[in-house]
N, CA, C and O atoms as CSV, one atom per row, in Angstrom:
chain,resi,resn,atom,element,x,y,z
A,1,MET,N,N,-13.727,167.587,172.295
A,1,MET,CA,C,-13.807,168.388,171.135
A,1,MET,C,C,-15.534,169.188,171.307
A,1,MET,O,O,-16.527,168.547,171.651
A,2,LEU,N,N,-15.535,169.784,171.175
A,2,LEU,CA,C,-17.451,169.778,170.929
A,2,LEU,C,C,-17.567,170.259,169.735
A,2,LEU,O,O,-16.729,170.844,169.048
A,3,ASP,N,N,-19.042,169.885,169.436
A,3,ASP,CA,C,-19.500,169.379,168.425
A,3,ASP,C,C,-20.493,171.220,168.228
A,3,ASP,O,O,-20.540,172.099,169.088
A,4,GLN,N,N,-21.276,171.254,166.517
A,4,GLN,CA,C,-21.679,172.496,166.214
A,4,GLN,C,C,-23.495,171.807,167.732
A,4,GLN,O,O,-24.344,172.640,168.049
A,5,HIS,N,N,-23.521,171.201,167.957
A,5,HIS,CA,C,-24.348,171.358,169.670
A,5,HIS,C,C,-24.261,171.269,170.364
A,5,HIS,O,O,-25.260,171.197,171.079
A,6,ASP,N,N,-23.321,171.200,170.761
A,6,ASP,CA,C,-22.840,171.807,172.383
A,6,ASP,C,C,-22.238,173.352,172.347
A,6,ASP,O,O,-21.776,174.073,171.462
A,7,SER,N,N,-22.424,173.453,173.414
A,7,SER,CA,C,-22.085,175.023,173.793
A,7,SER,C,C,-21.200,174.831,175.076
A,7,SER,O,O,-21.343,173.813,175.753
A,8,ALA,N,N,-20.498,175.576,175.338
A,8,ALA,CA,C,-19.825,176.107,176.563
A,8,ALA,C,C,-19.890,177.339,177.204
A,8,ALA,O,O,-20.430,178.279,176.620
A,9,GLN,N,N,-19.411,177.481,178.343
A,9,GLN,CA,C,-19.977,178.764,178.438
A,9,GLN,C,C,-18.346,178.937,179.944
A,9,GLN,O,O,-17.882,178.026,180.629
A,10,ALA,N,N,-17.960,180.366,179.929
A,10,ALA,CA,C,-17.152,180.223,181.448
A,10,ALA,C,C,-17.223,181.289,182.151
A,10,ALA,O,O,-17.534,182.341,181.593
A,11,ILE,N,N,-17.055,181.266,183.004
A,11,ILE,CA,C,-17.447,182.655,184.242
A,11,ILE,C,C,-16.051,182.604,184.998
A,11,ILE,O,O,-15.461,181.523,184.977
A,12,VAL,N,N,-15.650,183.341,185.457
A,12,VAL,CA,C,-14.851,183.523,186.514
A,12,VAL,C,C,-14.798,184.055,188.002
A,12,VAL,O,O,-14.966,185.155,188.528
A,13,GLY,N,N,-14.419,182.491,188.547
A,13,GLY,CA,C,-14.903,182.519,190.074
A,13,GLY,C,C,-14.445,183.592,190.995
A,13,GLY,O,O,-13.713,184.547,190.733
A,14,GLU,N,N,-15.142,183.188,192.399
A,14,GLU,CA,C,-14.209,184.463,193.016
A,14,GLU,C,C,-13.047,184.081,193.064
A,14,GLU,O,O,-12.247,184.869,192.560
A,15,ASP,N,N,-12.592,183.072,193.523
A,15,ASP,CA,C,-11.235,182.276,193.409
A,15,ASP,C,C,-10.116,182.770,192.667
A,15,ASP,O,O,-9.008,182.248,192.792
A,16,GLY,N,N,-10.384,184.014,191.684
A,16,GLY,CA,C,-10.279,184.001,190.361
A,16,GLY,C,C,-9.783,183.437,189.207
A,16,GLY,O,O,-9.147,183.973,188.300
A,17,ARG,N,N,-10.405,181.474,189.437
A,17,ARG,CA,C,-9.863,181.026,188.233
A,17,ARG,C,C,-11.307,180.792,187.099
A,17,ARG,O,O,-12.443,180.942,187.548
A,18,ILE,N,N,-11.099,180.461,185.798
A,18,ILE,CA,C,-12.037,180.201,185.103
A,18,ILE,C,C,-12.841,178.722,184.989
A,18,ILE,O,O,-12.582,177.546,184.735
A,19,TYR,N,N,-13.671,179.335,185.249
A,19,TYR,CA,C,-14.657,177.898,185.085
A,19,TYR,C,C,-15.769,177.677,183.911
A,19,TYR,O,O,-16.745,178.394,183.690
A,20,VAL,N,N,-15.212,176.045,182.949
A,20,VAL,CA,C,-16.069,176.643,182.167
A,20,VAL,C,C,-16.818,175.079,182.032
A,20,VAL,O,O,-16.330,173.968,181.825
A,21,PHE,N,N,-18.209,175.536,182.247
A,21,PHE,CA,C,-19.398,174.846,181.858
A,21,PHE,C,C,-19.463,174.055,180.916
A,21,PHE,O,O,-18.996,174.520,179.876
A,22,PHE,N,N,-19.919,172.867,180.838
A,22,PHE,CA,C,-20.139,172.423,178.984
A,22,PHE,C,C,-21.728,172.405,178.311
A,22,PHE,O,O,-22.778,172.598,178.924
A,23,GLY,N,N,-21.638,172.257,177.575
A,23,GLY,CA,C,-22.769,172.377,176.761
A,23,GLY,C,C,-23.995,171.046,177.565
A,23,GLY,O,O,-23.779,170.463,178.628
A,24,SER,N,N,-25.138,170.877,176.733
A,24,SER,CA,C,-26.106,170.231,176.948
A,24,SER,C,C,-25.488,168.184,176.290
A,24,SER,O,O,-24.967,167.732,175.270
A,25,SER,N,N,-25.947,167.638,177.538
A,25,SER,CA,C,-25.522,166.066,177.161
A,25,SER,C,C,-26.736,165.139,177.949
A,25,SER,O,O,-27.500,165.369,178.886
A,26,ASN,N,N,-26.471,163.893,176.993
A,26,ASN,CA,C,-27.654,162.951,177.110
A,26,ASN,C,C,-27.181,161.606,178.047
A,26,ASN,O,O,-27.920,160.621,178.076
A,27,THR,N,N,-25.901,161.628,178.811
A,27,THR,CA,C,-25.578,161.219,179.525
A,27,THR,C,C,-25.702,161.203,180.620
A,27,THR,O,O,-26.229,162.245,181.011
A,28,SER,N,N,-25.317,160.020,181.947
A,28,SER,CA,C,-25.158,159.861,183.189
A,28,SER,C,C,-24.699,160.834,183.981
A,28,SER,O,O,-25.061,161.030,185.141
A,29,LEU,N,N,-23.639,161.660,183.174
A,29,LEU,CA,C,-23.401,162.240,184.154
A,29,LEU,C,C,-23.914,164.108,183.712
A,29,LEU,O,O,-23.175,165.078,183.878
A,30,SER,N,N,-25.163,164.144,183.215
A,30,SER,CA,C,-26.288,164.987,183.356
A,30,SER,C,C,-26.978,165.294,184.165
A,30,SER,O,O,-27.101,164.655,185.210
A,31,MET,N,N,-27.700,166.509,183.850
A,31,MET,CA,C,-28.829,166.907,185.034
A,31,MET,C,C,-29.886,167.953,184.386
A,31,MET,O,O,-29.611,169.122,184.114
A,32,ASP,N,N,-30.803,167.498,184.241
A,32,ASP,CA,C,-32.036,168.363,183.399
A,32,ASP,C,C,-31.543,168.647,182.251
A,32,ASP,O,O,-31.740,169.809,181.895
A,33,GLY,N,N,-30.521,167.472,180.993
A,33,GLY,CA,C,-30.249,167.730,180.237
A,33,GLY,C,C,-29.017,168.532,179.650
A,33,GLY,O,O,-28.767,168.759,178.467
A,34,TYR,N,N,-28.111,169.007,181.104
A,34,TYR,CA,C,-27.062,169.817,181.187
A,34,TYR,C,C,-25.843,169.249,181.554
A,34,TYR,O,O,-26.144,168.701,182.614
A,35,SER,N,N,-25.084,169.105,181.430
A,35,SER,CA,C,-24.218,168.502,181.539
A,35,SER,C,C,-23.367,168.773,182.335
A,35,SER,O,O,-22.634,169.633,181.845
A,36,ILE,N,N,-22.882,168.326,183.919
A,36,ILE,CA,C,-22.176,168.544,185.458
A,36,ILE,C,C,-21.076,168.708,185.139
A,36,ILE,O,O,-20.327,168.913,186.094
A,37,ILE,N,N,-20.488,168.710,183.902
A,37,ILE,CA,C,-19.053,168.742,183.759
A,37,ILE,C,C,-18.559,169.283,184.176
A,37,ILE,O,O,-19.608,169.915,184.044
A,38,VAL,N,N,-17.623,170.115,184.885
A,38,VAL,CA,C,-17.127,171.311,185.043
A,38,VAL,C,C,-15.177,171.438,184.810
A,38,VAL,O,O,-14.420,170.618,185.331
A,39,GLU,N,N,-14.806,172.326,184.159
A,39,GLU,CA,C,-12.997,172.087,183.885
A,39,GLU,C,C,-13.334,173.703,184.449
A,39,GLU,O,O,-14.185,174.585,184.330
A,40,ALA,N,N,-11.729,173.348,185.305
A,40,ALA,CA,C,-11.420,174.910,186.140
A,40,ALA,C,C,-9.843,174.947,185.527
A,40,ALA,O,O,-9.078,173.984,185.575
A,41,TYR,N,N,-9.608,175.916,185.097
A,41,TYR,CA,C,-8.215,177.281,184.778
A,41,TYR,C,C,-7.845,178.103,185.843
A,41,TYR,O,O,-8.572,178.772,186.577
A,42,GLY,N,N,-6.365,177.949,185.844
A,42,GLY,CA,C,-5.980,178.613,186.516
A,42,GLY,C,C,-4.953,178.452,187.880
A,42,GLY,O,O,-4.952,177.222,187.830
A,43,PRO,N,N,-4.443,178.626,188.569
A,43,PRO,CA,C,-4.047,178.840,190.153
A,43,PRO,C,C,-4.740,178.781,191.477
A,43,PRO,O,O,-5.459,179.677,191.918
A,44,VAL,N,N,-4.502,177.801,191.994
A,44,VAL,CA,C,-4.849,177.790,193.348
A,44,VAL,C,C,-4.367,177.861,194.570
A,44,VAL,O,O,-3.476,177.016,194.646
A,45,LEU,N,N,-4.504,178.516,195.731
A,45,LEU,CA,C,-3.581,179.361,196.581
A,45,LEU,C,C,-4.549,178.499,197.853
A,45,LEU,O,O,-5.755,178.401,197.626
A,46,ASP,N,N,-4.051,177.952,199.037
A,46,ASP,CA,C,-4.710,177.128,200.018
A,46,ASP,C,C,-3.565,178.310,201.332
A,46,ASP,O,O,-2.652,179.049,200.964
A,47,THR,N,N,-3.958,178.144,202.553
A,47,THR,CA,C,-3.336,178.528,203.667
A,47,THR,C,C,-3.446,177.627,204.789
A,47,THR,O,O,-4.166,176.632,204.702
A,48,SER,N,N,-2.914,177.843,205.642
A,48,SER,CA,C,-3.105,177.116,206.956
A,48,SER,C,C,-2.059,178.134,208.337
A,48,SER,O,O,-0.874,178.209,208.661
A,49,PRO,N,N,-2.733,178.452,208.567
A,49,PRO,CA,C,-4.445,178.758,209.339
A,49,PRO,C,C,-5.114,179.725,208.441
A,49,PRO,O,O,-4.445,180.688,208.069
A,50,ARG,N,N,-6.342,179.609,208.038
A,50,ARG,CA,C,-7.258,180.573,207.313
A,50,ARG,C,C,-7.626,181.911,208.034
A,50,ARG,O,O,-8.156,182.892,207.512
A,51,GLN,N,N,-7.270,181.771,209.234
A,51,GLN,CA,C,-8.209,182.788,210.137
A,51,GLN,C,C,-7.172,183.078,211.348
A,51,GLN,O,O,-6.632,182.053,211.763
A,52,GLY,N,N,-6.809,184.227,211.965
A,52,GLY,CA,C,-6.077,184.804,213.132
A,52,GLY,C,C,-6.195,186.241,213.121
A,52,GLY,O,O,-6.937,187.013,212.514
A,53,PRO,N,N,-4.919,186.450,214.263
A,53,PRO,CA,C,-5.074,188.091,214.610
A,53,PRO,C,C,-4.136,188.449,213.453
A,53,PRO,O,O,-3.651,187.686,212.618
A,54,ARG,N,N,-3.965,189.936,213.597
A,54,ARG,CA,C,-2.289,190.442,212.833
A,54,ARG,C,C,-0.931,190.155,213.468
A,54,ARG,O,O,-0.813,190.052,214.689
A,55,GLY,N,N,-0.209,190.066,212.870
A,55,GLY,CA,C,0.950,189.494,212.822
A,55,GLY,C,C,1.216,187.849,213.231
A,55,GLY,O,O,2.269,187.252,213.454
A,56,LEU,N,N,-0.059,187.433,213.231
A,56,LEU,CA,C,-0.058,185.589,212.559
A,56,LEU,C,C,1.077,185.143,211.670
A,56,LEU,O,O,1.102,185.760,210.605
A,57,THR,N,N,1.887,184.366,211.799
A,57,THR,CA,C,2.528,183.371,210.609
A,57,THR,C,C,1.428,183.139,210.003
A,57,THR,O,O,0.401,183.425,210.618
A,58,THR,N,N,1.288,182.459,208.401
A,58,THR,CA,C,0.695,181.773,208.033
A,58,THR,C,C,1.433,180.980,206.884
A,58,THR,O,O,2.365,181.465,206.243
A,59,LYS,N,N,0.909,179.675,206.682
A,59,LYS,CA,C,1.965,178.930,205.421
A,59,LYS,C,C,0.938,178.993,204.303
A,59,LYS,O,O,-0.154,178.540,204.646
A,60,VAL,N,N,1.020,179.523,202.818
A,60,VAL,CA,C,1.091,179.462,201.817
A,60,VAL,C,C,1.301,178.486,200.851
A,60,VAL,O,O,2.459,178.104,200.683
A,61,ASP,N,N,0.052,177.819,199.919
A,61,ASP,CA,C,1.160,176.374,199.026
A,61,ASP,C,C,-0.313,177.324,198.065
A,61,ASP,O,O,-1.344,177.948,198.316
A,62,GLY,N,N,0.787,176.712,196.511
A,62,GLY,CA,C,0.142,177.057,195.837
A,62,GLY,C,C,0.023,175.986,194.660
A,62,GLY,O,O,1.134,175.536,194.379
A,63,THR,N,N,-1.061,175.426,193.856
A,63,THR,CA,C,-1.061,175.230,192.603
A,63,THR,C,C,-1.265,175.283,191.110
A,63,THR,O,O,-2.430,175.556,190.817
A,64,ASN,N,N,-0.724,175.159,190.419
A,64,ASN,CA,C,-1.228,175.265,188.875
A,64,ASN,C,C,-0.525,176.511,188.764
A,64,ASN,O,O,-1.445,177.280,188.484
A,65,PHE,N,N,0.158,176.956,188.791
A,65,PHE,CA,C,0.702,178.060,188.427
A,65,PHE,C,C,2.078,177.873,187.546
A,65,PHE,O,O,2.699,176.811,187.571
A,66,ALA,N,N,2.595,179.276,186.577
A,66,ALA,CA,C,3.251,178.925,185.290
A,66,ALA,C,C,4.958,178.109,186.685
A,66,ALA,O,O,5.316,178.381,187.831
A,67,ALA,N,N,5.668,176.630,185.068
A,67,ALA,CA,C,6.519,176.314,186.174
A,67,ALA,C,C,7.776,177.173,186.051
A,67,ALA,O,O,8.112,177.896,185.113
A,68,ASN,N,N,8.422,176.922,187.261
A,68,ASN,CA,C,9.864,177.546,187.625
A,68,ASN,C,C,9.881,179.072,187.063
A,68,ASN,O,O,10.647,179.647,186.288
A,69,ALA,N,N,8.809,179.460,187.718
A,69,ALA,CA,C,8.439,181.444,187.585
A,69,ALA,C,C,8.507,182.173,189.019
A,69,ALA,O,O,8.118,181.491,189.967
A,70,ASP,N,N,8.870,183.236,189.238
A,70,ASP,CA,C,8.692,183.609,190.610
A,70,ASP,C,C,7.109,183.949,191.078
A,70,ASP,O,O,6.281,184.435,190.307
A,71,VAL,N,N,6.963,183.760,191.848
A,71,VAL,CA,C,5.750,184.227,192.376
A,71,VAL,C,C,5.249,184.746,193.461
A,71,VAL,O,O,5.259,184.227,194.577
A,72,HIS,N,N,4.683,186.051,193.078
A,72,HIS,CA,C,4.361,187.179,194.491
A,72,HIS,C,C,3.417,186.851,195.288
A,72,HIS,O,O,2.475,186.300,194.718
A,73,ILE,N,N,3.285,187.022,196.719
A,73,ILE,CA,C,2.469,186.547,197.299
A,73,ILE,C,C,2.337,188.153,198.213
A,73,ILE,O,O,3.164,188.818,198.837
A,74,TYR,N,N,0.779,188.341,197.891
A,74,TYR,CA,C,0.602,190.097,198.355
A,74,TYR,C,C,-0.716,189.800,199.618
A,74,TYR,O,O,-1.620,188.982,199.789
A,75,TRP,N,N,-0.245,190.834,200.214
A,75,TRP,CA,C,-1.867,191.321,201.148
A,75,TRP,C,C,-2.670,192.198,200.518
A,75,TRP,O,O,-2.175,193.185,199.974
A,76,GLY,N,N,-4.056,191.959,200.499
A,76,GLY,CA,C,-4.622,192.007,199.017
A,76,GLY,C,C,-4.729,192.131,197.662
A,76,GLY,O,O,-5.421,191.207,197.236
A,77,HIS,N,N,-4.414,192.741,196.932
A,77,HIS,CA,C,-4.666,192.811,194.737
A,77,HIS,C,C,-3.545,193.467,195.136
A,77,HIS,O,O,-3.254,194.350,195.943
A,78,PRO,N,N,-2.579,192.246,193.718
A,78,PRO,CA,C,-1.567,193.315,193.169
A,78,PRO,C,C,-1.478,194.664,192.744
A,78,PRO,O,O,-0.441,195.326,192.785
A,79,ASP,N,N,-2.592,195.067,192.331
A,79,ASP,CA,C,-2.455,196.440,192.175
A,79,ASP,C,C,-2.497,197.890,193.167
A,79,ASP,O,O,-2.606,199.079,192.869
A,80,GLY,N,N,-2.361,197.202,194.415
A,80,GLY,CA,C,-2.195,198.259,195.463
A,80,GLY,C,C,-2.391,197.314,196.933
A,80,GLY,O,O,-2.940,197.778,197.933
A,81,GLY,N,N,-1.993,196.311,196.872
A,81,GLY,CA,C,-2.066,195.183,198.444
A,81,GLY,C,C,-0.380,195.816,198.734
A,81,GLY,O,O,0.094,196.777,198.127
A,82,GLN,N,N,0.191,195.172,199.586
A,82,GLN,CA,C,1.224,194.790,200.325
A,82,GLN,C,C,2.106,193.356,200.195
A,82,GLN,O,O,1.891,192.320,200.825
A,83,LEU,N,N,3.216,193.609,199.142
A,83,LEU,CA,C,3.635,192.226,198.999
A,83,LEU,C,C,4.339,191.655,200.166
A,83,LEU,O,O,4.970,192.221,201.058
A,84,LEU,N,N,4.120,190.560,199.985
A,84,LEU,CA,C,4.703,189.819,201.188
A,84,LEU,C,C,6.067,189.153,201.106
A,84,LEU,O,O,7.135,189.527,201.591
A,85,LYS,N,N,5.728,187.880,200.245
A,85,LYS,CA,C,6.669,187.191,199.882
A,85,LYS,C,C,6.894,186.927,199.042
A,85,LYS,O,O,5.914,186.340,198.584
A,86,VAL,N,N,8.291,186.965,197.798
A,86,VAL,CA,C,8.591,186.303,196.649
A,86,VAL,C,C,8.928,185.013,196.677
A,86,VAL,O,O,10.047,184.971,197.188
A,87,THR,N,N,8.493,183.708,196.348
A,87,THR,CA,C,9.251,182.376,195.499
A,87,THR,C,C,9.315,182.102,194.249
A,87,THR,O,O,9.422,182.998,193.412
A,88,ARG,N,N,9.244,180.494,193.848
A,88,ARG,CA,C,9.319,180.748,192.791
A,88,ARG,C,C,8.697,179.575,193.233
A,88,ARG,O,O,8.726,179.080,194.360
A,89,SER,N,N,7.869,179.006,191.752
A,89,SER,CA,C,6.930,177.825,191.496
A,89,SER,C,C,8.237,176.744,191.518
A,89,SER,O,O,9.211,177.002,192.226
A,90,THR,N,N,8.188,175.536,190.705
A,90,THR,CA,C,8.424,174.532,190.759
A,90,THR,C,C,8.266,174.279,189.288
A,90,THR,O,O,7.605,174.992,188.534
A,91,ASP,N,N,9.010,173.072,188.908
A,91,ASP,CA,C,8.732,172.594,187.413
A,91,ASP,C,C,7.443,172.006,187.277
A,91,ASP,O,O,7.178,171.594,186.148
A,92,GLY,N,N,6.366,171.836,188.381
A,92,GLY,CA,C,4.739,171.318,187.941
A,92,GLY,C,C,4.062,172.558,188.832
A,92,GLY,O,O,2.982,172.254,189.338
A,93,GLY,N,N,4.566,173.992,189.113
A,93,GLY,CA,C,3.951,174.882,189.209
A,93,GLY,C,C,3.911,174.885,189.991
A,93,GLY,O,O,3.186,175.864,190.168
A,94,THR,N,N,4.356,174.157,191.845
A,94,THR,CA,C,3.524,174.290,192.387
A,94,THR,C,C,4.751,175.031,193.763
A,94,THR,O,O,5.981,175.019,193.718
A,95,PHE,N,N,4.008,175.505,194.672
A,95,PHE,CA,C,5.418,176.092,196.203
A,95,PHE,C,C,4.212,175.521,197.089
A,95,PHE,O,O,2.999,175.490,196.881
A,96,THR,N,N,4.916,175.128,198.041
A,96,THR,CA,C,4.572,174.326,199.576
A,96,THR,C,C,4.985,175.402,200.702
A,96,THR,O,O,5.885,176.209,200.472
A,97,GLN,N,N,4.192,175.378,202.105
A,97,GLN,CA,C,4.605,176.170,203.100
A,97,GLN,C,C,5.367,177.346,203.096
A,97,GLN,O,O,6.374,177.601,203.756
A,98,VAL,N,N,4.569,178.261,202.000
A,98,VAL,CA,C,5.482,179.539,202.658
A,98,VAL,C,C,5.077,180.625,203.105
A,98,VAL,O,O,4.228,181.397,202.659
A,99,SER,N,N,5.940,180.689,204.338
A,99,SER,CA,C,5.488,181.463,204.941
A,99,SER,C,C,5.208,182.913,205.242
A,99,SER,O,O,6.109,183.699,204.951
A,100,VAL,N,N,4.214,183.347,205.725
A,100,VAL,CA,C,3.747,184.842,205.440
A,100,VAL,C,C,3.174,185.188,206.697
A,100,VAL,O,O,2.519,184.400,207.380
A,101,LYS,N,N,3.498,186.734,207.093
A,101,LYS,CA,C,3.194,187.278,208.294
A,101,LYS,C,C,2.002,188.318,207.651
A,101,LYS,O,O,2.215,189.095,206.721
A,102,ILE,N,N,0.379,188.116,208.533
A,102,ILE,CA,C,-0.535,188.694,208.328
A,102,ILE,C,C,-0.108,190.148,208.649
A,102,ILE,O,O,0.357,190.165,209.789
A,103,PRO,N,N,-0.085,191.628,207.959
A,103,PRO,CA,C,0.206,192.718,208.046
A,103,PRO,C,C,-0.832,193.485,209.373
A,103,PRO,O,O,-1.991,193.186,209.658
A,104,ASP,N,N,0.061,194.552,210.018
A,104,ASP,CA,C,-0.921,195.229,211.333
A,104,ASP,C,C,-1.706,195.850,210.414
A,104,ASP,O,O,-2.757,195.262,210.667
A,105,ALA,N,N,-2.003,196.671,209.456
A,105,ALA,CA,C,-3.086,196.873,209.019
A,105,ALA,C,C,-3.309,196.403,207.446
A,105,ALA,O,O,-2.589,195.631,206.813
A,106,GLY,N,N,-4.519,197.090,206.985
A,106,GLY,CA,C,-5.194,196.561,205.441
A,106,GLY,C,C,-6.065,195.472,205.454
A,106,GLY,O,O,-6.189,195.034,206.597
A,107,ASN,N,N,-6.384,195.175,205.043
A,107,ASN,CA,C,-7.447,193.912,204.876
A,107,ASN,C,C,-6.563,193.089,203.281
A,107,ASN,O,O,-5.748,193.359,202.399
A,108,GLY,N,N,-7.489,191.929,203.796
A,108,GLY,CA,C,-6.879,190.622,202.496
A,108,GLY,C,C,-8.033,191.053,201.560
A,108,GLY,O,O,-8.953,191.859,201.701
A,109,PRO,N,N,-7.575,190.044,200.324
A,109,PRO,CA,C,-7.204,188.622,200.464
A,109,PRO,C,C,-5.669,188.657,200.169
A,109,PRO,O,O,-4.900,189.506,199.717
A,110,ILE,N,N,-5.532,187.151,200.695
A,110,ILE,CA,C,-3.897,186.982,200.241
A,110,ILE,C,C,-4.342,186.324,198.837
A,110,ILE,O,O,-5.245,185.516,198.621
A,111,THR,N,N,-3.341,186.978,197.870
A,111,THR,CA,C,-3.413,187.135,196.389
A,111,THR,C,C,-1.709,186.468,196.334
A,111,THR,O,O,-0.834,186.618,197.187
A,112,ALA,N,N,-1.630,185.713,195.036
A,112,ALA,CA,C,-0.565,185.285,194.419
A,112,ALA,C,C,-0.412,185.177,192.852
A,112,ALA,O,O,-1.223,184.518,192.202
A,113,ILE,N,N,0.506,185.752,192.336
A,113,ILE,CA,C,0.667,186.072,191.079
A,113,ILE,C,C,2.320,185.273,190.916
A,113,ILE,O,O,3.293,185.241,191.670
A,114,ASP,N,N,2.070,184.739,189.675
A,114,ASP,CA,C,3.393,184.035,188.635
A,114,ASP,C,C,3.513,185.372,187.848
A,114,ASP,O,O,2.674,186.229,187.572
A,115,MET,N,N,5.070,185.240,187.534
A,115,MET,CA,C,5.409,187.022,186.568
A,115,MET,C,C,5.512,185.876,185.683
A,115,MET,O,O,6.560,186.242,185.151
A,116,ARG,N,N,5.184,184.509,184.966
A,116,ARG,CA,C,5.136,184.313,183.674
A,116,ARG,C,C,4.030,184.854,182.939
A,116,ARG,O,O,3.778,185.772,182.157
A,117,ALA,N,N,3.107,183.250,183.913
A,117,ALA,CA,C,1.538,183.706,183.013
A,117,ALA,C,C,0.858,184.854,183.802
A,117,ALA,O,O,-0.051,185.324,183.118
A,118,ARG,N,N,0.997,185.544,185.149
A,118,ARG,CA,C,0.353,186.444,185.247
A,118,ARG,C,C,-1.539,186.487,185.470
A,118,ARG,O,O,-2.472,187.104,184.956
A,119,TYR,N,N,-1.379,185.520,186.460
A,119,TYR,CA,C,-3.263,185.031,186.594
A,119,TYR,C,C,-2.837,184.970,187.817
A,119,TYR,O,O,-1.771,184.417,188.086
A,120,PRO,N,N,-3.653,185.559,188.783
A,120,PRO,CA,C,-3.813,186.230,190.011
A,120,PRO,C,C,-4.506,184.747,190.086
A,120,PRO,O,O,-5.000,184.171,189.116
A,121,ALA,N,N,-4.426,184.049,191.928
A,121,ALA,CA,C,-5.027,183.315,192.659
A,121,ALA,C,C,-5.291,184.206,194.049
A,121,ALA,O,O,-4.876,185.300,194.431
A,122,TYR,N,N,-6.248,183.132,194.656
A,122,TYR,CA,C,-7.002,184.317,195.355
A,122,TYR,C,C,-7.571,183.624,196.640
A,122,TYR,O,O,-8.350,182.725,196.322
A,123,ILE,N,N,-7.409,183.776,198.103
A,123,ILE,CA,C,-7.577,182.842,198.978
A,123,ILE,C,C,-7.943,184.015,200.465
A,123,ILE,O,O,-7.035,184.642,201.010
A,124,PRO,N,N,-9.001,184.082,200.784
A,124,PRO,CA,C,-9.731,184.697,202.182
A,124,PRO,C,C,-8.830,184.625,202.609
A,124,PRO,O,O,-8.097,183.773,202.107
A,125,PHE,N,N,-8.181,185.556,203.972
A,125,PHE,CA,C,-8.354,185.234,205.424
A,125,PHE,C,C,-8.724,186.225,206.160
A,125,PHE,O,O,-8.209,187.343,206.143
A,126,THR,N,N,-9.976,185.735,207.100
A,126,THR,CA,C,-10.184,186.022,208.026
A,126,THR,C,C,-9.612,186.790,209.391
A,126,THR,O,O,-9.590,186.051,210.375
A,127,VAL,N,N,-9.061,188.396,209.649
A,127,VAL,CA,C,-8.441,189.007,210.727
A,127,VAL,C,C,-9.810,188.560,211.861
A,127,VAL,O,O,-11.018,188.731,211.703
A,128,GLN,N,N,-9.125,187.994,212.911
A,128,GLN,CA,C,-9.951,188.580,214.183
A,128,GLN,C,C,-9.286,189.165,215.015
A,128,GLN,O,O,-9.827,189.643,216.013
């Protein structure tokens, strides 16, 4: 818990997650009087491979999604991208090795959003 002398700042990163930076600190975990402790909230995606030609099948893994929720995976953003697959997260909010085919048109990123928390996660995919 922060006291009246502490402060926190939150930003949204390129991956769609919220990063919270905590204020000043006199501990060994500080640099120039500012804390280097950062907390990140929100789901995370990974793909393997992260680049390749159109038509390639890549595997998508996700963590920190809502538990037992349908997760929609898109090529591009949910508001105009192409739906590639619907999967379901586990009790722990994860899914693994979900195969998706990179479409013949359009641009990424690969985006996943669960239908419970509705907080998107993004990961770039480079078309070669």
